[in-house]
Every structure is written in C-alpha cells, then in structure tokens.
Legacy VTK file of the C-alpha trace (Angstrom):
# vtk DataFile Version 3.0
C-alpha trace
ASCII
DATASET POLYDATA
POINTS 109 float
111.126 130.587 88.656
111.749 131.120 92.201
114.028 129.286 94.549
111.334 126.859 95.704
110.386 126.012 92.066
114.081 125.509 91.244
114.559 123.245 94.189
111.508 121.221 93.266
112.605 120.924 89.609
116.026 119.860 90.657
114.621 117.124 93.004
112.346 115.837 90.201
115.094 115.700 87.631
117.467 114.025 90.031
114.737 111.315 90.335
113.946 110.976 86.660
117.696 111.089 85.499
118.332 107.736 87.426
118.954 105.058 84.792
115.605 103.622 83.572
113.397 105.763 85.853
111.412 107.263 83.054
111.233 103.908 81.315
109.633 102.297 84.356
106.924 104.935 84.383
106.533 104.820 80.636
106.128 101.095 80.713
103.117 101.592 83.072
101.476 104.481 81.167
98.632 102.341 79.827
97.228 101.950 83.360
97.438 98.096 83.424
99.120 96.695 86.500
102.371 94.800 85.853
104.178 92.268 87.873
107.910 92.669 88.529
108.790 90.194 85.797
106.359 91.692 83.220
107.662 95.078 84.073
111.206 93.933 83.532
110.220 92.412 80.125
108.389 95.547 79.161
111.475 97.699 79.725
114.103 95.351 78.436
117.793 95.296 79.291
117.220 96.172 82.939
118.736 94.148 85.804
116.490 92.926 88.571
118.600 94.891 90.932
118.258 98.135 88.993
114.542 97.711 88.523
114.108 97.047 92.235
115.956 100.225 93.092
113.990 102.342 90.653
110.712 100.899 92.055
111.739 101.763 95.547
112.683 105.196 94.532
109.559 105.896 92.482
107.358 104.468 95.276
109.051 106.759 97.865
108.497 109.613 95.572
104.711 108.805 95.256
104.774 108.156 91.617
104.388 104.318 91.735
102.508 101.886 93.767
101.629 98.279 94.020
97.850 97.503 94.018
98.038 93.669 94.649
97.882 92.901 90.912
101.121 94.538 90.006
102.813 97.856 89.782
100.771 100.948 88.734
101.476 104.537 88.548
99.735 106.819 91.082
97.513 109.879 90.334
100.764 112.080 90.572
102.501 109.579 88.353
99.713 109.808 85.834
99.925 113.562 85.929
103.609 113.371 85.190
103.069 110.964 82.314
100.457 113.257 80.733
103.012 115.980 80.815
105.675 113.781 79.307
103.165 112.593 76.605
104.487 115.265 74.179
107.993 113.679 74.211
107.455 111.072 71.474
106.389 113.786 68.948
109.123 116.068 70.074
111.669 113.139 69.807
110.515 112.480 66.238
110.894 116.086 65.266
114.260 116.372 66.963
115.576 113.091 65.486
114.602 114.325 61.972
116.456 117.594 62.624
119.492 115.820 63.640
119.440 113.787 60.437
119.625 117.159 58.509
122.737 118.392 60.396
125.948 117.556 58.637
128.513 115.635 60.724
130.691 118.757 60.981
127.815 120.660 62.491
126.925 118.151 65.275
127.870 119.031 68.709
130.816 117.105 70.271
130.005 114.745 73.010
LINES 1 110
109 0 1 2 3 4 5 6 7 8 9 10 11 12 13 14 15 16 17 18 19 20 21 22 23 24 25 26 27 28 29 30 31 32 33 34 35 36 37 38 39 40 41 42 43 44 45 46 47 48 49 50 51 52 53 54 55 56 57 58 59 60 61 62 63 64 65 66 67 68 69 70 71 72 73 74 75 76 77 78 79 80 81 82 83 84 85 86 87 88 89 90 91 92 93 94 95 96 97 98 99 100 101 102 103 104 105 106 107 108
C-alpha cells in the first residue's frame, strides 16, 4: 500500500473510530430513511449531542444525507456498508474463538 492509500485509510479509520459512527451507518443499512429521533432509538444509548455530531461528520464525509424524509446513506455510504457486511459473520466466528481461549491466554487490555 502506497502513501496515498495509507493516508486515505487513516482518514477513513479516524472517521469510523469516532464513537457510534459505524452504528449510525449500520442503523441505516436497510435503506429506509430515519428521522433524528428514530435513528437515535435505532442506535440506543446515544445522546442527541453525540448523534448530531456524528451526523454532521458523516454528511461532511459524503456517507450520509438527509432526503426530506429522514437520514439515508449515500451511494458511497452504501458501498462502505457492503464492504462491512462481512463483519457480523466474522464477529460471530471471532466471539466463538474467544470463548475457547482460557482466561490465562486472553490478551491483557
């Protein structure tokens, strides 16, 4: 991976590492517009201030938009979600592997 690709990856990870950023996108993966309140309920345990900040960041990044009926992911946001769609299967596999590791083998946090 070249310097440009590393920089782009770093920028994307910085955006997605923000608290609840991926959850905001994930809550909209079905393609149905959601109002602010419905989106907040879909995500759960997110303050209005945090949600508002994530929405602004994701809109500025071109991953999220408001279509008059509510918030929706853009074409670029849909592409990202397609790439992230393998995460649930991986998460299940990873979680099962963690259950098999004895407490003495688990990494220290």
